[in-house]
C-alpha positions as CSV (number, residue, x, y, z in Angstrom):
1,M,130.6,79.0,117.0
2,N,129.1,79.5,120.4
3,P,126.4,76.9,121.1
4,S,124.0,79.7,122.3
5,A,124.5,81.5,119.0
6,L,123.7,78.3,117.1
7,V,120.5,78.0,119.1
8,R,119.6,81.7,118.5
9,Y,120.2,81.6,114.8
10,G,119.2,78.0,114.3
11,R,115.5,78.4,115.3
12,P,114.7,81.1,112.7
13,G,116.5,79.0,110.1
14,L,114.4,76.0,111.0
15,V,111.2,78.0,110.8
16,L,112.2,79.3,107.4
17,L,113.1,75.8,106.2
18,L,109.7,74.4,107.4
19,A,107.8,77.3,105.8
20,G,109.8,76.9,102.6
21,L,109.0,73.2,102.4
22,A,105.3,73.8,103.2
23,V,105.0,76.2,100.3
24,G,107.7,75.0,97.9
25,V,106.8,71.3,97.8
26,P,103.1,71.8,96.6
27,L,104.2,74.5,94.2
28,W,106.9,72.2,92.7
29,L,104.3,69.4,92.4
30,V,102.0,71.7,90.5
31,L,104.6,73.1,88.2
32,V,106.3,69.8,87.2
33,T,103.0,67.9,86.8
34,S,101.7,70.6,84.5
35,A,104.6,70.0,82.2
36,K,104.3,66.2,82.0
37,P,102.5,64.1,79.4
38,Q,99.3,62.4,80.4
39,A,101.0,59.0,81.0
40,E,103.5,60.4,83.5
41,A,100.9,62.5,85.3
42,V,98.4,59.8,86.1
43,R,100.0,59.6,89.6
44,P,101.4,63.1,90.4
45,N,104.8,63.1,92.0
46,L,107.8,65.4,92.5
47,D,109.9,63.8,89.7
48,L,111.0,65.9,86.7
49,P,109.1,65.1,83.5
50,G,110.7,62.5,81.3
51,R,109.3,64.5,78.3
52,W,108.5,68.2,78.7
53,Q,105.3,69.4,77.1
54,P,104.1,72.5,79.0
55,G,103.0,74.4,75.8
56,A,100.6,71.6,74.7
57,N,99.2,71.2,78.3
58,Y,98.5,74.9,78.8
59,A,97.0,75.2,75.3
60,D,94.6,72.3,76.0
61,A,93.7,73.7,79.5
62,V,92.8,77.1,78.0
63,G,90.9,75.6,75.1
64,Q,89.1,72.6,76.6
65,G,88.6,74.3,80.0
66,E,86.9,77.3,78.5
67,M,89.2,79.5,80.5
68,L,88.6,82.7,78.5
69,R,84.9,82.7,79.4
70,G,85.8,81.8,83.0
71,L,88.3,84.7,83.1
72,L,85.6,87.1,81.9
73,N,83.1,85.9,84.5
74,S,85.7,86.2,87.2
75,L,86.5,89.8,86.2
76,L,82.8,90.7,86.0
77,V,82.3,89.5,89.6
78,V,85.6,90.3,91.4
79,V,86.2,93.8,90.1
80,P,82.8,95.3,91.1
81,S,83.1,93.5,94.5
82,V,86.5,95.1,95.2
83,V,85.2,98.5,94.2
84,L,82.2,98.3,96.4
85,V,84.2,97.0,99.4
86,L,86.7,99.9,99.0
87,V,84.1,102.6,98.6
88,L,81.6,101.4,101.2
89,G,84.4,100.5,103.6
90,A,86.2,103.8,103.3
91,G,83.0,105.8,103.8
92,A,81.9,103.7,106.8
93,A,85.4,103.8,108.4
94,W,85.5,107.6,108.2
95,V,82.3,107.8,110.1
96,F,83.3,105.2,112.7
97,A,86.7,106.9,113.2
98,R,85.4,110.5,113.6
99,R,82.1,110.0,115.5
100,A,81.9,109.0,119.1
101,S,78.6,107.7,120.5
102,R,77.1,104.5,121.7
103,L,75.2,104.0,118.5
104,V,78.3,104.4,116.4
105,S,80.3,102.0,118.6
106,A,77.5,99.5,118.4
107,A,77.3,99.8,114.6
108,Y,81.1,99.4,114.3
109,A,81.0,96.3,116.5
110,L,78.2,94.9,114.3
111,C,80.2,95.6,111.1
112,V,83.5,94.1,112.2
113,S,81.7,91.0,113.7
114,G,81.9,89.6,110.2
115,L,85.6,88.9,110.9
116,L,84.5,86.3,113.4
117,L,81.1,85.1,112.2
118,P,81.2,83.4,108.8
119,P,78.1,83.8,106.7
120,A,75.6,80.9,106.7
121,V,75.5,79.6,103.2
122,I,71.9,78.2,103.3
123,T,70.6,81.5,104.7
124,V,72.4,83.6,102.1
125,V,71.1,81.4,99.2
126,M,67.6,81.6,100.5
127,E,67.7,85.3,100.8
128,L,69.1,85.6,97.3
129,R,66.3,83.5,96.0
130,Q,63.7,85.7,97.7
131,L,65.3,88.7,96.1
132,G,65.6,87.1,92.7
133,L,69.4,87.3,92.7
134,A,70.3,83.6,93.0
135,G,72.3,82.4,90.1
136,T,73.2,85.9,89.0
137,R,76.4,88.0,89.0
138,P,74.8,90.8,91.1
139,G,73.9,88.2,93.7
140,M,77.5,87.0,93.8
141,I,78.8,90.5,94.0
142,A,76.5,91.2,96.9
143,V,77.8,88.1,98.7
144,Y,81.5,89.0,98.2
145,T,80.9,92.6,99.2
146,G,79.1,91.6,102.4
147,M,81.8,89.0,103.3
148,Y,84.8,91.2,102.9
149,L,83.4,94.6,104.0
150,S,84.2,93.9,107.6
151,T,87.9,93.4,106.9
152,S,88.0,96.7,104.9
153,I,86.2,98.6,107.7
154,F,88.5,97.2,110.4
155,F,91.8,98.2,108.8
156,M,90.6,101.5,107.4
157,T,89.0,102.7,110.7
158,G,92.3,102.0,112.6
159,F,94.2,103.9,110.0
160,I,91.9,107.0,109.9
161,R,92.0,107.3,113.7
162,A,95.8,107.8,113.4
163,I,95.3,110.7,110.9
164,P,95.4,114.1,112.7
165,T,91.9,115.7,112.8
166,E,93.6,119.1,112.3
167,L,93.9,118.4,108.5
168,E,90.1,118.0,108.2
169,E,89.5,121.0,110.5
170,A,91.7,123.2,108.3
171,A,89.8,122.1,105.2
172,R,86.5,123.0,106.9
173,I,87.7,126.4,107.7
174,D,88.6,126.9,104.1
175,G,85.0,126.1,103.2
176,A,85.3,122.4,102.1
177,G,82.3,120.2,102.6
178,P,82.3,116.6,103.8
179,A,82.4,115.1,100.3
180,R,85.4,117.3,99.4
181,I,87.2,116.5,102.6
182,F,86.7,112.8,102.2
183,G,87.8,112.8,98.5
184,R,90.7,115.3,98.7
185,I,92.2,114.5,102.1
186,V,91.0,111.2,103.6
187,L,91.1,109.0,100.5
188,P,94.7,110.0,99.4
189,L,95.9,109.2,102.9
190,L,94.2,105.8,102.8
191,R,96.2,104.5,99.8
192,P,98.3,101.9,101.7
193,V,95.2,100.4,103.3
194,I,93.2,100.6,100.1
195,A,96.0,98.7,98.3
196,T,96.0,96.1,101.1
197,A,92.3,95.7,101.0
198,T,92.3,95.4,97.2
199,I,94.9,92.7,97.1
200,M,93.3,90.7,100.0
201,V,89.8,90.8,98.6
202,T,90.9,90.0,95.1
203,L,92.9,87.0,96.3
204,Y,90.0,85.6,98.3
205,A,87.3,86.2,95.7
206,W,89.4,85.1,92.8
207,S,90.1,81.7,94.2
208,D,86.6,81.1,95.8
209,V,84.7,78.1,94.6
210,F,82.6,77.3,97.7
211,Y,80.3,80.3,97.7
212,A,80.3,80.6,93.9
213,F,79.1,77.0,93.7
214,F,76.0,77.7,95.9
215,V,75.3,81.2,94.5
216,L,76.1,80.9,90.8
217,G,75.7,77.1,90.4
218,G,77.8,76.9,87.3
219,G,76.5,77.4,83.8
220,D,77.6,80.3,81.5
221,R,78.4,82.5,84.6
222,A,80.9,80.1,86.1
223,T,84.1,81.8,87.4
224,L,87.5,80.3,86.9
225,P,87.7,78.1,90.0
226,L,84.0,77.0,89.5
227,N,84.7,76.3,85.9
228,L,87.6,74.1,86.8
229,Y,85.4,72.2,89.3
230,K,82.8,71.8,86.6
231,V,85.0,70.4,83.9
232,A,86.8,68.1,86.4
233,S,83.5,66.7,87.7
234,A,82.2,66.2,84.1
235,Q,85.2,63.8,83.6
236,L,86.7,66.0,81.0
237,Y,89.9,66.0,83.1
238,L,89.5,62.5,84.4
239,N,93.0,61.2,85.1
240,N,94.4,64.2,83.2
241,W,96.2,65.7,86.2
242,H,98.6,67.5,83.8
243,L,95.6,69.5,82.5
244,V,94.2,70.2,86.0
245,F,97.6,71.6,87.2
246,A,98.1,73.5,84.0
247,Y,94.7,75.1,84.6
248,V,95.7,76.0,88.1
249,V,98.9,77.6,87.0
250,V,97.3,79.7,84.3
251,M,94.4,80.7,86.7
252,S,96.9,81.8,89.4
253,L,99.1,84.0,87.1
254,P,96.9,87.2,87.4
255,M,96.9,86.9,91.2
256,V,100.7,86.3,91.3
257,A,101.2,89.5,89.3
258,V,98.9,91.4,91.6
259,F,100.7,90.1,94.7
260,L,104.2,90.9,93.3
261,V,103.1,94.5,92.4
262,G,101.5,95.2,95.8
263,Q,103.4,93.0,98.3
264,R,105.0,96.0,100.0
265,K,101.7,97.7,100.4
266,I,100.2,94.6,102.2
267,V,102.7,94.9,105.1
268,S,102.5,98.6,105.4
269,G,98.7,98.7,105.2
270,I,98.1,95.9,107.7
271,T,100.5,97.5,110.3
272,S,99.1,101.0,109.7
273,G,95.5,99.8,110.1
274,A,95.9,97.4,113.0
275,V,98.7,98.8,115.1
276,K,98.4,102.6,114.8
């Protein structure tokens, strides 16, 4: 083969190999360790288990780690957060895309500034305490909504700007009001971006432990990642890496399913919202 062809095709192959190793090695470590007995998992490694016991490990992780309660808490926090991000983001994006003024431009810049400026945890917690929302699910929902609303507005605004305004003008001529235009024309066209925002916000919020630790603080309202941190720090999983990794695998299954279902929508939604 021509040396130039080797160089041309070799570089993408090297990149794919490095990416595969970066993702595959930690994934393999988690999977094989979750199937080992406690004696073999004291020092996690990439070796195959000498004795396989994934069923017992996963059953212990679900039972001892109180995963069912953590799953319910995660759903009660993540689902309302995603709904609010989508509804508020779509409504705001429609206004930003269709109105042209200095005030609207300033408001848009302020909203998308959340992409660059991470929230200050201490300030957020203090504000929640002043409002009586610290340690509550509504407070956690408000934090997630505020954190990820900027991303939703950014992608949706770019997508709506690419939608011909003639569609909305024709609906107005037929007597449709703003609410009907938004619900019957704009929202159906936003499906790729809505799917993308849903998956991205769900993935981020589902695996969050940092903000959940400061806002919820554990207890009966602990989400799945926060619950894992709680049982691990309480020495329930001390040197029981097989249970820790089994917990991680079970906790990740819902997000793997969501990603596999909507992976095509992620690419189309991001390119539509950011490039168009």
